[in-house]
N, C-alpha and C positions, 0 to 999 in steps of 0.2 A: 504494500500500500504506500502511495506517495505521501510524504509529509506536507502539511499546509505550507503555503509560501510565506516567507517572512516579508516585512516591509521593504527590505532591500532587494528582494527578488521581483517586486512588482514594478510596473512602470510608474513614473513620478506621480501621475494624476491618481492612480489607484492607491499608491502609498499614502498620499496626502489625505484622501478620503478615508482610508482605513485608520490612520492615526488620529483623525479628528472626529470620527463617527461617534455620535452620542455625547460628546464632551461640550460643556458650556464654554463659551468664549468670553473673555474679559478684555476690555480696551486698555487697561493699564495693570502694571504689576501691583500697584498700591491697592486697587480694588480687589484683585484676585487674592492678595494677602489678607485683606480684611475679611473676605468671605471664607477663606481657608481656616481662619482662626476660630470659626464656629465649631461647636462641639461635634456636629454630625460628620465633619470631615476628619476627625481624629487622626492627627499625624500627617495629613496631606500638606503639600507645599505647592506654591504657584511656580510655574515655569513657562518660559517663552517657547512656543511651538516652532520648530524648524520648518514645518510644512506650511502653516498658514500665517505665521507671524503674530498671532494673537496670544493671549495668556490663557493657560488652562490650569486646573488644579489636579494634582495627582501625587502618588507616592513614588518614592525612588525605586528603581528596579531592585527586586529582591526584598522589598519591605512590605509586600502585600500580605494579606491574611494567609496563614498556613491552614490548610484543611486537613483534618485527621481522617484517616481511613477507618471505615467501620469494619470491625472484625466479622468474620462469618459465624453464624450461629449454628 
């Protein structure tokens, strides 16, 4: 089975769309920082998107939630 393509495997337009899909855009870093400080974003940080140039809120790579596997019964 073929693995899913990464953003670098896609053409630039597909990569941009995939990177920004479903993310809120903010016009400034200050506004994104203010929103990120809210409790519901717990530990997320604003960053400038290399694809669209706007600001998004997200977690650093590897800092996402870790899911525990459920054991078989």
